[in-house]
C-alpha positions as CSV (number, residue, x, y, z in Angstrom):
1,X,0.3,-0.1,-0.3
2,X,2.8,2.6,0.7
3,X,4.7,1.8,-2.2
4,X,0.9,3.0,-4.6
5,X,1.0,6.0,-2.1
6,X,4.9,7.0,-3.3
7,X,4.2,6.0,-6.5
8,X,1.0,8.3,-7.2
9,X,2.5,10.8,-5.3
10,X,6.2,10.9,-7.7
11,X,3.8,10.7,-10.6
12,X,1.8,14.4,-9.6
13,X,5.6,15.3,-8.7
14,X,5.7,14.9,-12.6
15,X,3.2,15.9,-13.3
16,X,3.8,19.5,-11.7
17,X,6.9,19.8,-13.4
18,X,5.6,19.3,-16.9
19,X,3.0,21.8,-16.1
20,X,5.3,24.2,-15.1
21,X,8.2,24.2,-17.5
22,X,5.5,23.5,-20.2
23,X,4.1,27.1,-18.5
24,X,7.7,28.9,-18.5
25,X,8.7,28.0,-21.9
26,X,5.8,29.1,-23.6
27,X,4.3,31.5,-21.3
28,X,5.5,33.3,-18.5
29,X,9.1,34.9,-20.2
30,X,9.1,38.5,-21.2
31,X,12.8,38.1,-22.4
32,X,13.0,36.8,-25.6
33,X,16.1,35.5,-27.1
34,X,16.0,34.7,-31.3
35,X,17.6,34.7,-34.6
36,X,15.7,36.3,-37.7
37,X,17.4,35.5,-41.2
38,X,16.0,37.0,-44.0
39,X,18.4,37.1,-47.1
40,X,21.7,37.8,-45.8
41,X,20.6,39.1,-42.6
42,X,21.2,38.4,-39.3
43,X,19.4,39.6,-36.5
44,X,19.6,39.7,-32.6
45,X,16.9,40.2,-31.1
46,X,17.4,40.1,-27.4
47,X,14.4,41.6,-24.7
48,X,11.2,41.9,-26.4
49,X,8.6,43.1,-24.1
50,X,5.5,44.9,-25.6
51,X,6.5,45.3,-28.9
52,X,9.5,47.1,-28.1
53,X,13.1,45.5,-29.3
54,X,16.2,46.3,-26.8
55,X,19.6,45.8,-28.5
56,X,18.5,45.7,-32.1
57,X,21.1,44.1,-34.7
58,X,21.1,43.8,-38.7
59,X,24.1,42.7,-40.2
60,X,23.9,42.9,-44.2
61,X,26.7,42.3,-47.2
62,X,26.1,42.9,-50.7
63,X,27.5,40.6,-53.8
64,X,30.7,42.9,-53.8
65,X,31.6,42.2,-50.8
66,X,30.1,45.4,-48.8
67,X,29.6,45.4,-45.7
68,X,26.4,47.0,-43.3
69,X,25.7,47.1,-39.9
70,X,23.1,49.0,-37.7
71,X,22.6,48.9,-34.1
72,X,19.9,50.9,-32.5
73,X,19.6,50.7,-28.3
74,X,15.5,50.5,-28.8
75,X,13.0,49.0,-32.0
76,X,9.7,48.3,-33.1
77,X,8.2,46.8,-36.0
78,X,6.3,49.4,-37.9
79,X,2.6,48.5,-36.9
80,X,1.8,49.5,-41.1
81,X,4.3,48.2,-42.9
82,X,6.0,44.9,-40.6
83,X,9.3,45.2,-43.1
84,X,10.4,48.6,-41.3
85,X,12.0,48.7,-38.3
86,X,11.5,52.7,-36.6
87,X,15.1,52.2,-34.3
88,X,16.1,54.8,-31.7
89,X,19.9,55.6,-30.8
90,X,21.0,54.3,-33.6
91,X,24.4,54.0,-35.1
92,X,25.7,52.6,-38.6
93,X,28.6,51.5,-39.8
94,X,29.3,51.0,-43.4
95,X,32.8,48.7,-44.9
96,X,32.9,49.6,-48.2
97,X,35.4,46.7,-49.4
98,X,38.5,47.9,-49.5
99,X,38.2,51.5,-48.6
100,X,37.8,52.9,-44.7
101,X,34.6,52.2,-43.4
102,X,32.1,55.1,-43.5
103,X,30.7,56.0,-39.2
104,X,26.8,57.1,-39.0
105,X,25.0,58.1,-35.8
106,X,21.7,59.7,-35.4
107,X,18.7,59.8,-32.0
108,X,16.0,58.3,-34.3
109,X,15.9,56.2,-38.3
110,X,13.3,54.2,-40.3
111,X,15.0,50.6,-41.1
112,X,13.4,48.0,-44.6
113,X,14.8,44.8,-43.8
114,X,13.6,43.7,-47.2
115,X,15.8,46.3,-49.2
116,X,17.8,48.0,-46.6
117,X,17.0,51.4,-47.7
118,X,17.4,53.4,-44.6
119,X,16.5,56.8,-43.2
120,X,18.3,58.4,-40.6
121,X,16.8,61.2,-39.1
122,X,17.1,63.9,-35.2
123,X,21.1,65.0,-35.1
124,X,22.6,62.7,-37.9
125,X,26.4,62.6,-37.7
126,X,28.3,60.6,-40.9
127,X,32.5,60.1,-39.9
128,X,34.6,59.2,-43.4
129,X,38.6,59.6,-42.3
130,X,39.1,63.3,-40.9
131,X,35.8,64.5,-42.8
132,X,32.3,64.9,-39.8
133,X,28.8,65.7,-42.1
134,X,25.9,67.0,-39.7
135,X,22.2,66.8,-40.7
136,X,18.9,66.9,-39.2
137,X,18.0,64.1,-41.7
138,X,19.9,61.2,-43.8
139,X,19.2,58.8,-46.5
140,X,21.1,55.9,-46.9
141,X,20.7,53.3,-49.9
142,X,22.8,50.4,-48.9
143,X,22.4,49.0,-52.7
144,X,22.6,52.0,-55.0
145,X,25.6,53.2,-53.0
146,X,24.4,56.4,-52.6
147,X,23.4,58.8,-49.2
148,X,21.8,61.7,-49.3
149,X,22.2,64.3,-46.1
150,X,20.0,67.0,-46.2
151,X,18.4,70.2,-44.2
152,X,21.0,72.6,-41.9
153,X,24.5,70.2,-43.0
154,X,27.2,71.1,-42.0
155,X,30.8,69.7,-43.3
156,X,33.3,69.6,-41.1
157,X,37.1,68.8,-42.3
158,X,40.7,69.7,-40.9
159,X,40.8,72.7,-43.2
160,X,37.1,74.0,-43.9
161,X,33.5,74.5,-43.1
162,X,30.5,74.5,-45.5
163,X,27.3,75.0,-44.8
164,X,24.6,74.2,-47.9
165,X,21.0,72.3,-48.0
166,X,22.4,68.7,-49.1
167,X,24.9,67.0,-50.4
168,X,24.7,63.7,-52.4
169,X,27.8,60.8,-51.7
170,X,28.8,58.3,-53.8
171,X,29.8,55.7,-51.1
172,X,32.4,53.5,-53.4
173,X,34.1,56.8,-55.3
174,X,33.5,59.2,-52.4
175,X,32.2,61.9,-54.9
176,X,30.2,64.1,-53.8
177,X,27.4,66.6,-54.8
178,X,26.7,69.6,-52.7
179,X,23.2,71.5,-53.2
180,X,21.8,75.2,-52.5
181,X,18.0,76.0,-52.6
182,X,17.0,78.9,-54.5
183,X,20.4,79.4,-56.1
184,X,21.8,80.5,-52.9
185,X,25.6,80.6,-53.1
186,X,27.0,77.3,-50.6
187,X,29.0,78.9,-47.5
188,X,32.5,77.6,-47.2
189,X,34.7,78.9,-44.3
190,X,38.3,77.9,-44.9
191,X,39.9,77.4,-40.8
């Protein structure tokens, strides 16, 4: 008789342990660690809570071997278009094959996971070697290898400081075009 009761107690304990593990694994966890893959895209998503993703990283490499990394402190999927990630406190790196690295920082960005187009805004800063460009907005097309910085553009190098409305940069050749609205002249200050 005692053996029967002991076996029943063991089965009850095992039953509750299984229920607890099932609940813990599928229902109670607010922190999730997932890896997403989508066409040369690896993203590690940590600590998901109510649609907000913390410490988000996306990486992509094009056919030529150029690499694009984008990191954000926080991000969330756009409610209208699930391919758009809205990021906060963003930093990005562009490693052009056999060239120096370009660094980009901004307070926010909209990143498209399907075509890697990124729209940086709010205190955008682009750095390449001794060159720094500050602006309110920047559109980056990794597929076209172009960047467009616009609104309150301020370019600084060791010798010059430049103010303009828009700068267009070819990321491969580093050739730039500078634009000013209403046929105004671009303001350049020699240091």
